[in-house]
C-alpha positions in Angstrom: 99.5 -112.3 -132.2 102.5 -110.4 -133.5 101.5 -110.6 -137.1 98.0 -111.3 -138.6 96.5 -111.1 -142.1 92.8 -111.0 -142.6 91.3 -111.8 -146.0 94.4 -110.4 -147.9 93.8 -110.4 -151.6 96.2 -109.1 -154.3 95.2 -108.9 -158.0 97.3 -107.9 -161.0 94.6 -107.0 -163.5 92.6 -110.2 -164.0 95.2 -112.4 -162.3 94.6 -113.0 -158.6 97.9 -113.8 -157.0 96.4 -113.9 -153.4 92.8 -114.7 -152.5 91.6 -114.2 -148.9 94.8 -115.2 -147.2 94.5 -115.5 -143.4 97.4 -116.3 -141.2 98.5 -115.7 -137.6 102.0 -115.6 -136.3 102.7 -115.8 -132.5 105.6 -114.1 -130.8 108.7 -116.4 -131.0 107.1 -118.7 -133.6 108.9 -119.8 -136.7 106.2 -119.7 -139.4 106.9 -121.2 -142.8 105.0 -120.8 -146.1 105.4 -123.6 -148.7 104.0 -123.9 -152.2 104.9 -124.5 -155.8 106.2 -121.8 -158.2 103.6 -119.2 -158.9 101.6 -120.0 -155.7 102.0 -116.4 -154.4 104.6 -116.8 -151.7 106.8 -113.9 -152.8 103.7 -111.8 -153.5 102.5 -112.4 -149.9 105.9 -111.3 -148.5 105.8 -108.2 -150.7 102.3 -107.3 -149.6 103.2 -107.7 -145.9 106.5 -105.8 -146.3 104.7 -102.9 -148.0 106.2 -103.4 -151.5 102.7 -104.1 -153.0 99.5 -102.6 -151.7 96.8 -105.3 -151.1 93.7 -105.1 -153.3 91.6 -105.9 -150.2 92.1 -107.3 -146.7 93.9 -106.1 -143.6 97.5 -106.6 -142.1 98.0 -106.2 -138.4 101.5 -106.1 -136.8 102.0 -105.6 -133.1 98.4 -104.4 -132.8 98.8 -101.7 -135.5 97.2 -101.7 -138.9 100.0 -101.5 -141.5 97.9 -102.3 -144.5 98.4 -99.0 -146.4 102.0 -98.2 -145.2 104.9 -97.9 -147.6 107.8 -100.3 -147.4 110.1 -97.9 -145.5 107.3 -97.2 -143.0 106.7 -101.0 -142.5 110.5 -101.4 -142.0 110.5 -98.8 -139.2 107.7 -100.7 -137.5 109.9 -103.8 -137.5 109.3 -105.8 -140.7 111.9 -106.2 -143.4 112.5 -108.8 -146.1 115.4 -110.1 -148.1 115.4 -111.0 -151.8 116.3 -114.3 -153.4 118.2 -112.8 -156.2 120.6 -109.9 -155.4 120.2 -107.0 -157.8 122.1 -103.8 -158.4 120.9 -100.4 -157.4 119.9 -98.5 -160.5 120.4 -95.1 -158.9 124.1 -95.9 -158.1 127.0 -95.8 -160.4 129.1 -98.8 -161.5 131.7 -97.9 -158.9 129.0 -98.2 -156.2 127.8 -101.6 -157.3 131.1 -103.5 -157.2 131.0 -106.7 -155.2 134.2 -107.9 -153.6 134.4 -111.6 -152.6 136.1 -112.2 -149.3 136.6 -115.6 -147.8 137.5 -116.7 -144.2 138.4 -120.2 -145.4 135.0 -121.8 -144.8 132.5 -119.5 -146.7 132.7 -116.6 -149.1 131.1 -113.3 -148.4 130.0 -111.0 -151.3 130.9 -107.6 -150.0 129.1 -104.7 -151.7 131.4 -101.7 -151.5 132.1 -98.3 -153.2 135.2 -99.1 -155.3 136.2 -95.5 -155.6 136.0 -94.9 -151.9 137.9 -98.2 -151.3 140.7 -97.0 -153.6 140.9 -93.6 -152.0 141.0 -95.0 -148.5 143.5 -97.7 -149.5 141.1 -100.6 -148.7 139.7 -99.3 -145.4 136.2 -99.0 -147.0 136.3 -102.7 -148.0 137.3 -103.7 -144.4 134.4 -101.7 -143.0 131.9 -103.3 -145.4 133.4 -106.8 -144.6 133.0 -106.2 -140.9 129.3 -105.2 -141.3 128.6 -108.3 -143.4 130.5 -110.6 -141.1 128.6 -109.3 -138.0 125.2 -109.6 -139.7 126.0 -113.1 -141.0 127.2 -114.3 -137.6 124.1 -112.9 -135.9 121.8 -114.5 -138.4 123.2 -117.9 -138.0 123.5 -117.8 -134.2 120.0 -116.3 -133.8 118.4 -119.2 -135.8 120.3 -121.7 -133.6 119.2 -119.7 -130.5 115.5 -120.0 -131.5 115.9 -123.7 -131.8 117.5 -123.9 -128.4 114.7 -121.8 -126.9 112.1 -124.2 -128.4 113.9 -127.2 -126.9 114.1 -125.4 -123.5 110.4 -124.7 -123.5 109.7 -128.3 -124.0 112.1 -129.4 -121.3 110.9 -127.0 -118.5 107.3 -128.4 -118.7 108.4 -131.3 -116.6 109.4 -128.9 -113.8 105.8 -128.8 -112.6 106.1 -132.4 -111.5 109.1 -131.5 -109.3 107.1 -128.7 -107.6 109.3 -126.0 -109.3 108.2 -122.9 -111.1 108.7 -123.6 -114.9 108.5 -119.9 -115.8 111.3 -118.9 -113.4 113.5 -121.8 -114.7 112.8 -120.7 -118.3 113.8 -117.1 -117.5 117.2 -118.1 -116.0 118.0 -120.7 -118.6 117.0 -118.5 -121.6 119.1 -115.7 -120.2 122.1 -118.0 -120.1 121.4 -119.2 -123.6 121.3 -115.6 -124.8 124.6 -114.8 -123.2 126.1 -118.0 -124.8 124.8 -116.8 -128.1 126.5 -113.4 -127.7 129.8 -115.1 -126.9 129.5 -117.3 -129.9 128.8 -114.4 -132.2 131.8 -112.5 -130.8 134.1 -115.5 -131.4 132.7 -116.1 -134.9 133.1 -112.4 -135.9 136.6 -112.1 -134.6 137.7 -115.4 -136.2 136.2 -114.4 -139.6 137.8 -110.9 -139.5 141.2 -112.4 -138.7 141.1 -115.1 -141.4 139.4 -113.0 -144.1 141.2 -112.7 -147.5 140.4 -111.9 -151.1 140.8 -115.1 -153.1 143.0 -114.5 -156.2 143.6 -116.7 -159.2 147.2 -117.6 -160.0 148.0 -116.1 -163.4 150.3 -119.1 -164.1 147.2 -121.4 -164.0 145.4 -119.4 -166.7 145.7 -121.0 -170.2 143.9 -120.9 -173.5 140.8 -123.2 -173.6 141.2 -126.2 -175.9 138.5 -128.2 -177.6 137.3 -131.6 -176.3 139.8 -134.5 -176.8 138.7 -137.1 -179.2 139.5 -140.8 -178.7 141.9 -142.2 -181.2 140.3 -145.4 -182.6 143.0 -146.1 -185.2 144.8 -148.6 -183.0 141.6 -150.6 -182.2 140.5 -153.6 -184.2 137.1 -155.2 -184.4 136.7 -158.9 -184.8 133.6 -160.8 -185.9 133.9 -163.3 -183.1 133.6 -160.6 -180.5 130.5 -159.2 -182.1 128.9 -162.6 -182.4 129.6 -163.4 -178.7 127.4 -160.5 -177.6 124.4 -162.4 -179.1 125.4 -165.8 -177.8 124.2 -167.3 -181.1 120.6 -167.3 -179.9 119.1 -164.4 -181.8 116.8 -165.3 -184.7 117.8 -163.9 -188.2 117.1 -160.3 -188.6 116.8 -159.5 -184.9 119.4 -157.6 -182.9 120.0 -157.5 -179.1 117.7 -154.5 -178.6 114.8 -156.4 -180.0 115.5 -159.4 -177.9 115.8 -157.3 -174.8 112.6 -155.5 -175.6 110.8 -158.9 -175.9 112.2 -160.2 -172.7 111.4 -157.1 -170.6 107.6 -157.2 -170.5 105.6 -155.5 -167.8 104.3 -157.5 -164.9 100.6 -157.8 -165.0 98.7 -158.2 -161.7 95.1 -158.5 -160.8 92.9 -155.8 -159.2 94.1 -154.9 -155.7 91.4 -155.2 -153.1 91.3 -152.7 -150.2 91.0 -154.0 -146.7 87.7 -152.2 -146.1 86.2 -153.2 -149.5 83.1 -155.4 -149.5 83.7 -158.8 -151.2 81.8 -162.1 -151.7 83.4 -165.3 -150.8 82.3 -168.9 -151.1 83.2 -171.4 -148.3 83.9 -175.1 -148.8 80.5 -175.8 -147.4 78.9 -173.8 -150.3 77.9 -170.9 -148.1 78.3 -167.5 -149.8 79.2 -164.6 -147.4 79.5 -160.9 -148.1 81.9 -159.1 -145.7 84.9 -156.7 -145.6 88.0 -158.1 -147.1 90.0 -157.7 -143.8 87.5 -160.0 -142.0 87.8 -162.9 -144.5 91.5 -162.3 -145.5 92.7 -165.0 -143.1 90.2 -167.6 -144.4 91.2 -166.8 -148.0 94.9 -167.3 -147.2 94.2 -170.6 -145.4 92.1 -171.9 -148.3 88.8 -172.2 -146.4 87.1 -169.9 -149.0 87.6 -168.3 -152.3 86.6 -164.9 -153.8 83.6 -164.9 -156.1 83.8 -161.2 -157.0 
């Protein structure tokens, strides 16, 4: 196991966010955690990554106990996490928290750069930050696709044993070729993104003062009594409108009790014999009319 938690519990005062969580992640496995809001998913990630110390339990990574390590120590071991909501760094100035949007025509990258350094270097700092972001984004997308390809490969090489071939040897050669293909794909995506990257700007001629919502002018419309009466078709009783008629017509459909196929029922045959059996055994006789339900 590359990652294992044993009885991990995290409490915030009287609130228990995690209670005896046990999980095991194998090398190369994609392990997902699902649950509603407030189930403790983010808390579990924070505990594993070292942001929160667990109240009790143990966390094992690569055979090492990382339960009481800080987040930077856990990161050096090989575990890091990303955040759902990007936040600013409170220790940095406003200049250091500027985000520059750069698009390659298909997606937009939010580039975090030092605005003052970018101004002093005439934009070189923005290009460096964009290059780092483009490389990491391309690796992230290609690596997820690579893991799916490896999983498909593992399933396909199992049939090699029937052909008197070594599946492990085939897996090594094929996985190496898949890795080299991934590297080529990353290089092409990064170069393409860097060559096509631009900062989207809004044309100043398209900017105008916001106006209120337009109202429909009803002065040119006329209302006739014949049109109003045709909506009721002359069928409504006095004092009732179409809403009341529609409410009366749309009644719920009432059905009898639904009987399960494994539920015991009593039936009476045409000969007068009463039999108690599961519904699925007498269902055909009931449908054919040979017997009727008594309960």
